[in-house]
Z-matrix of the N, CA and C atoms (Angstrom, degrees):
N
C 1 1.422
C 2 1.555 1 112.80
N 3 1.349 2 111.90 1 -28.30
C 4 1.501 3 114.36 2 174.96
C 5 1.466 4 112.18 3 -63.48
N 6 1.326 5 119.60 4 -37.65
C 7 1.439 6 121.01 5 -179.94
C 8 1.503 7 110.98 6 -71.34
N 9 1.290 8 117.66 7 -38.45
C 10 1.479 9 121.36 8 174.37
C 11 1.446 10 111.31 9 -59.25
N 12 1.361 11 117.45 10 -46.89
C 13 1.470 12 121.86 11 -179.01
C 14 1.538 13 109.07 12 -60.76
N 15 1.310 14 116.24 13 -43.10
C 16 1.496 15 121.09 14 -177.88
C 17 1.524 16 109.02 15 -64.30
N 18 1.293 17 117.55 16 -47.25
C 19 1.500 18 119.74 17 -175.79
C 20 1.542 19 109.95 18 -68.27
N 21 1.340 20 118.91 19 -36.52
C 22 1.467 21 118.90 20 177.82
C 23 1.498 22 112.17 21 -84.05
N 24 1.348 23 115.46 22 -8.54
C 25 1.520 24 120.19 23 -176.90
C 26 1.543 25 113.71 24 53.87
N 27 1.350 26 112.06 25 42.98
C 28 1.456 27 116.75 26 177.29
C 29 1.529 28 109.33 27 -154.47
N 30 1.307 29 119.83 28 153.71
C 31 1.462 30 119.42 29 -179.36
C 32 1.491 31 112.09 30 -68.89
N 33 1.343 32 114.81 31 152.36
C 34 1.469 33 120.48 32 179.07
C 35 1.513 34 105.69 33 -115.39
N 36 1.312 35 118.92 34 130.24
C 37 1.504 36 122.34 35 177.62
C 38 1.515 37 106.16 36 -103.50
N 39 1.352 38 112.76 37 124.09
C 40 1.466 39 122.46 38 -179.33
C 41 1.546 40 105.03 39 -102.90
N 42 1.353 41 117.69 40 120.97
C 43 1.479 42 119.08 41 175.82
C 44 1.499 43 111.12 42 -63.55
N 45 1.401 44 116.25 43 155.71
C 46 1.445 45 117.69 44 -175.66
C 47 1.557 46 114.33 45 -65.08
N 48 1.332 47 115.37 46 -30.30
C 49 1.475 48 121.18 47 177.96
C 50 1.520 49 110.11 48 -135.22
N 51 1.364 50 117.54 49 77.13
C 52 1.488 51 120.61 50 -173.80
C 53 1.520 52 113.59 51 -58.82
N 54 1.344 53 116.10 52 -30.45
C 55 1.485 54 118.03 53 -177.11
C 56 1.539 55 111.87 54 -75.15
N 57 1.327 56 115.93 55 -15.61
C 58 1.508 57 119.33 56 -179.25
C 59 1.548 58 111.29 57 -104.58
N 60 1.319 59 118.35 58 14.15
C 61 1.468 60 119.36 59 -177.15
C 62 1.461 61 115.13 60 -58.24
N 63 1.345 62 115.92 61 -42.99
C 64 1.549 63 120.44 62 -179.87
C 65 1.500 64 109.67 63 -64.29
N 66 1.330 65 115.47 64 -45.20
C 67 1.480 66 118.92 65 -175.98
C 68 1.544 67 108.34 66 -65.16
N 69 1.334 68 116.95 67 -45.55
C 70 1.448 69 120.58 68 178.08
C 71 1.554 70 111.82 69 -59.65
N 72 1.290 71 117.44 70 -41.50
C 73 1.486 72 121.33 71 -179.61
C 74 1.547 73 107.28 72 -65.37
N 75 1.329 74 119.78 73 -40.39
C 76 1.429 75 119.35 74 178.61
C 77 1.517 76 111.36 75 -67.01
N 78 1.314 77 117.51 76 -36.85
C 79 1.484 78 121.24 77 176.63
C 80 1.470 79 110.84 78 -64.02
N 81 1.384 80 118.82 79 -39.75
C 82 1.464 81 121.69 80 178.16
C 83 1.498 82 111.96 81 -64.68
N 84 1.374 83 117.95 82 -43.55
C 85 1.463 84 119.59 83 176.00
C 86 1.537 85 109.71 84 -64.67
N 87 1.309 86 120.47 85 -35.59
C 88 1.469 87 122.30 86 177.96
C 89 1.490 88 111.53 87 -62.11
N 90 1.350 89 116.47 88 -45.46
C 91 1.404 90 123.57 89 -179.60
C 92 1.550 91 110.19 90 -64.84
N 93 1.297 92 115.53 91 -42.91
C 94 1.476 93 120.17 92 177.36
C 95 1.471 94 111.40 93 -59.75
N 96 1.349 95 116.86 94 -45.51
C 97 1.436 96 121.94 95 179.89
C 98 1.538 97 111.01 96 -62.83
N 99 1.306 98 116.01 97 -43.36
C 100 1.452 99 122.22 98 179.39
C 101 1.510 100 111.53 99 -59.80
N 102 1.422 101 114.07 100 -51.93
C 103 1.456 102 119.45 101 178.81
C 104 1.536 103 112.51 102 -57.10
N 105 1.386 104 114.00 103 -39.51
C 106 1.463 105 118.04 104 -179.84
C 107 1.539 106 109.87 105 -66.40
N 108 1.334 107 116.98 106 -47.19
C 109 1.448 108 120.34 107 -174.70
C 110 1.587 109 110.54 108 -65.49
N 111 1.252 110 116.28 109 -35.50
C 112 1.475 111 117.66 110 -179.71
C 113 1.558 112 112.78 111 -74.73
N 114 1.303 113 115.11 112 -17.96
C 115 1.482 114 117.12 113 177.73
C 116 1.521 115 111.44 114 -84.56
N 117 1.343 116 118.66 115 -9.72
C 118 1.483 117 121.21 116 -177.28
C 119 1.482 118 109.98 117 -104.76
N 120 1.294 119 119.77 118 157.01
C 121 1.488 120 123.96 119 -179.68
C 122 1.466 121 112.12 120 -91.25
N 123 1.373 122 119.30 121 -15.21
C 124 1.469 123 118.13 122 179.84
C 125 1.543 124 107.33 123 -142.78
N 126 1.350 125 115.49 124 161.21
C 127 1.471 126 119.46 125 -179.33
C 128 1.525 127 110.49 126 -64.49
N 129 1.325 128 114.27 127 153.50
C 130 1.487 129 119.61 128 174.14
C 131 1.455 130 109.01 129 -85.48
N 132 1.295 131 117.78 130 127.52
C 133 1.503 132 122.80 131 -176.36
C 134 1.516 133 113.51 132 -118.07
N 135 1.299 134 121.32 133 -17.60
C 136 1.490 135 123.38 134 -179.78
C 137 1.518 136 109.11 135 -129.32
N 138 1.323 137 114.60 136 162.29
C 139 1.454 138 122.57 137 178.08
C 140 1.545 139 110.30 138 -63.25
N 141 1.337 140 115.93 139 -38.93
C 142 1.462 141 121.13 140 179.40
C 143 1.600 142 109.11 141 -59.89
N 144 1.325 143 113.91 142 -45.34
C 145 1.468 144 118.32 143 179.18
C 146 1.571 145 109.44 144 -63.17
N 147 1.285 146 116.53 145 -37.57
C 148 1.507 147 117.93 146 -179.56
C 149 1.505 148 109.45 147 -66.10
N 150 1.369 149 118.98 148 -40.89
C 151 1.453 150 120.23 149 -178.52
C 152 1.516 151 109.14 150 -67.75
N 153 1.320 152 118.42 151 -40.41
C 154 1.477 153 122.19 152 -178.88
C 155 1.507 154 108.75 153 -67.58
N 156 1.337 155 116.74 154 -41.42
C 157 1.494 156 120.61 155 -177.40
C 158 1.537 157 110.03 156 -66.88
N 159 1.327 158 115.23 157 -34.84
C 160 1.461 159 115.86 158 177.55
C 161 1.530 160 113.37 159 -65.71
N 162 1.361 161 117.92 160 -34.00
C 163 1.401 162 121.09 161 174.81
C 164 1.502 163 114.14 162 -63.98
N 165 1.332 164 114.64 163 -38.29
C 166 1.481 165 121.39 164 -176.63
C 167 1.522 166 111.82 165 -83.28
N 168 1.338 167 117.61 166 -35.45
C 169 1.437 168 121.96 167 -168.86
C 170 1.551 169 110.86 168 -81.57
N 171 1.352 170 112.73 169 -165.83
C 172 1.441 171 119.71 170 178.58
C 173 1.497 172 113.02 171 -64.39
N 174 1.270 173 117.06 172 158.13
C 175 1.451 174 123.21 173 -177.81
C 176 1.485 175 110.52 174 -94.84
N 177 1.342 176 117.45 175 137.57
C 178 1.432 177 123.51 176 178.00
C 179 1.519 178 112.03 177 -61.44
N 180 1.301 179 115.10 178 -41.12
C 181 1.470 180 120.98 179 179.17
C 182 1.548 181 110.20 180 -57.34
N 183 1.344 182 119.01 181 -42.86
C 184 1.390 183 121.44 182 -179.80
C 185 1.527 184 112.33 183 -63.51
N 186 1.292 185 117.79 184 -39.05
C 187 1.459 186 124.75 185 174.01
C 188 1.553 187 111.34 186 -59.69
N 189 1.345 188 114.12 187 -44.15
C 190 1.460 189 118.52 188 179.00
C 191 1.510 190 113.21 189 -63.10
N 192 1.367 191 114.74 190 -41.72
C 193 1.476 192 119.68 191 177.29
C 194 1.467 193 112.06 192 -62.20
N 195 1.326 194 116.09 193 -44.37
C 196 1.504 195 121.34 194 -178.35
C 197 1.534 196 111.07 195 -64.57
N 198 1.348 197 119.21 196 -34.26
C 199 1.446 198 120.50 197 -169.89
C 200 1.547 199 112.81 198 -103.25
N 201 1.315 200 117.55 199 -0.64
C 202 1.472 201 120.67 200 -178.33
C 203 1.506 202 112.60 201 -104.41
N 204 1.315 203 115.17 202 128.52
C 205 1.440 204 120.67 203 171.06
C 206 1.535 205 112.45 204 -85.45
N 207 1.300 206 118.32 205 152.54
C 208 1.465 207 117.92 206 179.53
C 209 1.545 208 112.84 207 -63.46
N 210 1.277 209 117.13 208 145.04
C 211 1.453 210 120.38 209 176.25
C 212 1.497 211 114.19 210 -92.38
N 213 1.322 212 117.28 211 -174.61
C 214 1.453 213 122.81 212 177.69
C 215 1.509 214 110.28 213 -98.68
N 216 1.270 215 118.63 214 136.63
C 217 1.462 216 122.37 215 -179.80
C 218 1.516 217 111.17 216 -102.97
N 219 1.327 218 119.33 217 125.04
C 220 1.434 219 125.92 218 178.91
C 221 1.548 220 106.74 219 -108.24
N 222 1.270 221 116.36 220 116.55
C 223 1.458 222 120.42 221 -178.25
C 224 1.564 223 110.66 222 -89.39
N 225 1.330 224 117.11 223 149.50
C 226 1.467 225 119.06 224 177.06
C 227 1.552 226 108.67 225 -71.14
N 228 1.329 227 113.82 226 148.21
C 229 1.471 228 119.82 227 176.60
C 230 1.535 229 108.59 228 -76.25
N 231 1.284 230 113.93 229 139.95
C 232 1.460 231 121.58 230 -179.83
C 233 1.488 232 112.00 231 -107.72
N 234 1.304 233 117.27 232 168.66
C 235 1.450 234 122.81 233 171.36
C 236 1.522 235 110.46 234 73.88
N 237 1.351 236 113.89 235 -157.12
C 238 1.493 237 120.05 236 -176.55
C 239 1.516 238 113.25 237 -58.48
N 240 1.358 239 116.85 238 -37.47
C 241 1.417 240 119.54 239 -177.51
C 242 1.546 241 111.23 240 -63.28
N 243 1.326 242 115.73 241 -41.02
C 244 1.501 243 120.21 242 175.52
C 245 1.564 244 113.38 243 -62.99
N 246 1.319 245 112.36 244 -42.77
C 247 1.481 246 119.29 245 179.83
C 248 1.571 247 108.85 246 -62.80
N 249 1.303 248 115.83 247 -43.80
C 250 1.462 249 121.08 248 -179.44
C 251 1.588 250 110.27 249 -61.58
N 252 1.301 251 115.67 250 -44.44
C 253 1.508 252 122.01 251 177.11
C 254 1.541 253 110.32 252 -59.28
N 255 1.310 254 116.97 253 -45.42
C 256 1.477 255 121.09 254 -178.36
C 257 1.571 256 108.98 255 -64.05
N 258 1.318 257 117.26 256 -40.26
C 259 1.435 258 120.83 257 179.41
C 260 1.535 259 110.70 258 -64.68
N 261 1.337 260 113.86 259 -44.02
C 262 1.458 261 120.16 260 178.46
C 263 1.543 262 112.21 261 -59.78
N 264 1.330 263 114.52 262 -42.80
C 265 1.468 264 117.13 263 179.29
C 266 1.511 265 111.15 264 -70.14
N 267 1.301 266 118.11 265 -34.37
C 268 1.466 267 120.67 266 173.88
C 269 1.535 268 111.78 267 -57.34
N 270 1.322 269 113.14 268 -46.62
C 271 1.501 270 117.40 269 -179.46
C 272 1.561 271 112.08 270 -66.24
N 273 1.348 272 114.76 271 -39.17
C 274 1.453 273 118.10 272 178.65
C 275 1.564 274 109.97 273 -63.66
N 276 1.321 275 115.55 274 -40.79
C 277 1.450 276 119.43 275 179.31
C 278 1.533 277 112.43 276 -63.63
N 279 1.335 278 115.23 277 -40.55
C 280 1.448 279 120.31 278 175.87
C 281 1.523 280 112.36 279 -60.43
N 282 1.339 281 115.06 280 -44.84
C 283 1.508 282 119.47 281 175.16
C 284 1.487 283 112.04 282 -61.56
N 285 1.304 284 118.06 283 -39.80
C 286 1.478 285 123.01 284 176.80
C 287 1.525 286 111.19 285 -59.24
N 288 1.373 287 115.53 286 -49.11
C 289 1.466 288 120.12 287 -177.89
C 290 1.540 289 110.30 288 -62.55
N 291 1.364 290 116.32 289 -39.20
C 292 1.449 291 117.92 290 178.10
C 293 1.520 292 111.47 291 -66.22
N 294 1.334 293 117.42 292 -38.74
C 295 1.461 294 120.60 293 176.05
C 296 1.506 295 113.04 294 -62.30
N 297 1.294 296 118.95 295 -36.74
C 298 1.448 297 122.63 296 177.34
C 299 1.580 298 109.32 297 -65.06
N 300 1.314 299 114.92 298 -44.37
C 301 1.469 300 119.13 299 178.57
C 302 1.525 301 111.91 300 -61.65
N 303 1.343 302 116.67 301 -41.66
C 304 1.477 303 119.47 302 177.96
C 305 1.507 304 110.31 303 -65.06
N 306 1.347 305 119.93 304 -40.30
C 307 1.450 306 123.61 305 177.15
C 308 1.549 307 110.15 306 -60.74
N 309 1.289 308 117.75 307 -40.64
C 310 1.420 309 120.58 308 178.89
C 311 1.529 310 112.07 309 -65.97
N 312 1.336 311 114.97 310 -40.68
C 313 1.444 312 118.44 311 179.75
C 314 1.526 313 110.70 312 -66.83
N 315 1.345 314 115.50 313 -41.09
C 316 1.453 315 117.15 314 177.69
C 317 1.520 316 113.73 315 -64.86
N 318 1.341 317 115.23 316 -39.14
C 319 1.488 318 117.22 317 178.00
C 320 1.559 319 111.66 318 -63.98
N 321 1.376 320 114.62 319 -37.56
C 322 1.450 321 117.86 320 174.68
C 323 1.451 322 112.08 321 -61.44
N 324 1.309 323 119.68 322 -41.38
C 325 1.433 324 122.60 323 179.69
C 326 1.532 325 110.20 324 -63.75
N 327 1.305 326 118.67 325 -42.18
C 328 1.507 327 121.50 326 177.91
C 329 1.502 328 109.28 327 -64.63
N 330 1.382 329 117.44 328 -43.28
C 331 1.433 330 120.15 329 -179.22
C 332 1.480 331 112.34 330 -60.07
N 333 1.347 332 118.36 331 -36.32
C 334 1.470 333 120.26 332 -178.48
C 335 1.520 334 109.29 333 -69.28
N 336 1.308 335 117.63 334 -35.87
C 337 1.475 336 118.78 335 179.27
C 338 1.487 337 111.91 336 -73.53
N 339 1.309 338 118.24 337 -34.50
C 340 1.490 339 121.29 338 -178.04
C 341 1.550 340 109.44 339 -79.13
N 342 1.315 341 120.32 340 -20.65
C 343 1.447 342 117.58 341 -176.28
C 344 1.498 343 115.34 342 -73.27
């Protein structure tokens, strides 16, 4: 993540439990729906009622704030160390692109023989 932060020149926020992000998001939506339904006197049966209920009921953002723990912040490296990392990544990317081209050329050679 440090390398990514340096290359993008911006901090990266890592959630406390990245593997549980989908489950946590589903739980947040469930709590939001529950809070909304308990604030109404009757079930929602149309899209229009859902839109109106959302305006009147609890806010999804509030639920997210309540249920989310702070993440870790990874800052980009500055100075010569950051410049060195960017140059290293540029070289690695150039090597990767050349490897892709070699693979394409080899596949073409095999395809010619098999045809």
